[in-house]
VOROGU-868922 format. One record per residue (C-alpha): y, x, z; residue in one letter; chain. Coordinates in nm, 3 decimals. Example, Ala and Ser with C-alpha at 12.3 -4.5 7.8 and 13.67 -1.06 7.14 Angstrom:
VOROGU-868922
<north: -0.450	east: 1.230	up: 0.780	rest: A	kette: A>
<north: -0.106	east: 1.367	up: 0.714	rest: S	kette: A>
//
This chain:
VOROGU-868922
<north: 2.442	east: 1.169	up: 0.695	rest: X	kette: A>
<north: 2.692	east: 1.424	up: 0.576	rest: X	kette: A>
<north: 2.722	east: 1.442	up: 0.199	rest: X	kette: A>
<north: 2.870	east: 1.721	up: -0.002	rest: X	kette: A>
<north: 3.186	east: 1.620	up: -0.192	rest: X	kette: A>
<north: 3.018	east: 1.701	up: -0.524	rest: X	kette: A>
<north: 2.706	east: 1.494	up: -0.444	rest: X	kette: A>
<north: 2.812	east: 1.193	up: -0.658	rest: X	kette: A>
<north: 2.880	east: 1.426	up: -0.950	rest: X	kette: A>
<north: 2.533	east: 1.582	up: -0.919	rest: X	kette: A>
<north: 2.378	east: 1.236	up: -0.888	rest: X	kette: A>
<north: 2.557	east: 1.113	up: -1.202	rest: X	kette: A>
<north: 2.460	east: 1.427	up: -1.392	rest: X	kette: A>
<north: 2.096	east: 1.369	up: -1.296	rest: X	kette: A>
<north: 2.112	east: 1.014	up: -1.434	rest: X	kette: A>
<north: 2.272	east: 1.133	up: -1.758	rest: X	kette: A>
<north: 2.010	east: 1.408	up: -1.800	rest: X	kette: A>
<north: 1.732	east: 1.155	up: -1.743	rest: X	kette: A>
<north: 1.889	east: 0.919	up: -1.998	rest: X	kette: A>
<north: 1.920	east: 1.196	up: -2.258	rest: X	kette: A>
<north: 1.558	east: 1.301	up: -2.203	rest: X	kette: A>
<north: 1.444	east: 0.941	up: -2.255	rest: X	kette: A>
<north: 1.651	east: 0.918	up: -2.575	rest: X	kette: A>
<north: 1.509	east: 1.250	up: -2.699	rest: X	kette: A>
<north: 1.156	east: 1.133	up: -2.629	rest: X	kette: A>
<north: 1.219	east: 0.802	up: -2.805	rest: X	kette: A>
<north: 1.153	east: 0.597	up: -2.494	rest: X	kette: A>
<north: 1.503	east: 0.464	up: -2.435	rest: X	kette: A>
<north: 1.556	east: 0.120	up: -2.582	rest: X	kette: A>
<north: 1.874	east: -0.072	up: -2.519	rest: X	kette: A>
<north: 1.774	east: -0.398	up: -2.688	rest: X	kette: A>
<north: 1.623	east: -0.674	up: -2.477	rest: X	kette: A>
<north: 1.320	east: -0.847	up: -2.623	rest: X	kette: A>
<north: 1.241	east: -1.080	up: -2.334	rest: X	kette: A>
<north: 1.368	east: -1.434	up: -2.315	rest: X	kette: A>
<north: 1.459	east: -1.429	up: -1.946	rest: X	kette: A>
<north: 1.699	east: -1.139	up: -1.995	rest: X	kette: A>
<north: 1.512	east: -0.888	up: -1.779	rest: X	kette: A>
<north: 1.501	east: -0.535	up: -1.918	rest: X	kette: A>
<north: 1.181	east: -0.423	up: -2.084	rest: X	kette: A>
<north: 1.112	east: -0.162	up: -1.817	rest: X	kette: A>
<north: 1.153	east: -0.413	up: -1.533	rest: X	kette: A>
<north: 0.807	east: -0.487	up: -1.392	rest: X	kette: A>
<north: 0.928	east: -0.722	up: -1.122	rest: X	kette: A>
<north: 0.933	east: -0.680	up: -0.749	rest: X	kette: A>
<north: 0.562	east: -0.605	up: -0.720	rest: X	kette: A>
<north: 0.329	east: -0.458	up: -0.980	rest: X	kette: A>
<north: -0.025	east: -0.578	up: -1.038	rest: X	kette: A>
<north: -0.156	east: -0.242	up: -0.916	rest: X	kette: A>
<north: 0.020	east: -0.288	up: -0.581	rest: X	kette: A>
<north: -0.126	east: -0.637	up: -0.544	rest: X	kette: A>
<north: -0.477	east: -0.512	up: -0.621	rest: X	kette: A>
<north: -0.447	east: -0.226	up: -0.370	rest: X	kette: A>
<north: -0.324	east: -0.472	up: -0.106	rest: X	kette: A>
<north: -0.616	east: -0.707	up: -0.174	rest: X	kette: A>
<north: -0.865	east: -0.418	up: -0.168	rest: X	kette: A>
<north: -0.729	east: -0.298	up: 0.166	rest: X	kette: A>
<north: -0.753	east: -0.650	up: 0.308	rest: X	kette: A>
<north: -1.112	east: -0.688	up: 0.191	rest: X	kette: A>
<north: -1.203	east: -0.349	up: 0.338	rest: X	kette: A>
<north: -1.054	east: -0.444	up: 0.675	rest: X	kette: A>
<north: -1.237	east: -0.778	up: 0.670	rest: X	kette: A>
<north: -1.572	east: -0.612	up: 0.590	rest: X	kette: A>
<north: -1.532	east: -0.353	up: 0.865	rest: X	kette: A>
<north: -1.427	east: -0.620	up: 1.117	rest: X	kette: A>
<north: -1.729	east: -0.831	up: 1.020	rest: X	kette: A>
<north: -1.970	east: -0.540	up: 1.066	rest: X	kette: A>
<north: -1.823	east: -0.456	up: 1.407	rest: X	kette: A>
<north: -1.825	east: -0.820	up: 1.515	rest: X	kette: A>
<north: -2.192	east: -0.856	up: 1.416	rest: X	kette: A>
<north: -2.283	east: -0.548	up: 1.621	rest: X	kette: A>
<north: -2.097	east: -0.687	up: 1.921	rest: X	kette: A>
<north: -2.262	east: -1.028	up: 1.879	rest: X	kette: A>
<north: -2.609	east: -0.871	up: 1.848	rest: X	kette: A>
<north: -2.560	east: -0.670	up: 2.166	rest: X	kette: A>
<north: -2.424	east: -0.975	up: 2.349	rest: X	kette: A>
<north: -2.740	east: -1.174	up: 2.260	rest: X	kette: A>
<north: -2.973	east: -0.915	up: 2.413	rest: X	kette: A>
<north: -3.099	east: -0.968	up: 2.766	rest: X	kette: A>
<north: -2.957	east: -0.739	up: 3.027	rest: X	kette: A>
<north: -3.216	east: -0.540	up: 3.217	rest: X	kette: A>
<north: -3.111	east: -0.523	up: 3.578	rest: X	kette: A>
<north: -3.219	east: -0.211	up: 3.765	rest: X	kette: A>
<north: -3.442	east: -0.261	up: 4.064	rest: X	kette: A>
<north: -3.306	east: -0.166	up: 4.400	rest: X	kette: A>
<north: -3.481	east: 0.120	up: 4.573	rest: X	kette: A>
<north: -3.708	east: 0.031	up: 4.863	rest: X	kette: A>
<north: -3.619	east: 0.177	up: 5.195	rest: X	kette: A>
<north: -3.885	east: 0.301	up: 5.434	rest: X	kette: A>
<north: -4.250	east: 0.202	up: 5.487	rest: X	kette: A>
//
């Protein structure tokens, strides 16, 4: 990927602007209140919302697979009606 020579400058300016906006809004806090040393805004590798969406998707797939499997099993239990062969001549 070809980057413009001023790309790092623009990237740094974006970070500074974001920082200043957070300070102006009163959302930027530099002190750390947690014991483990993680910043206050650090929510970990995975958020609870992501876990819940993953579980919901897994449950949905399991329910759909169960419904399809039941339909297949019901059709497999039915007797197969064989067609009669046509009679030839008198």
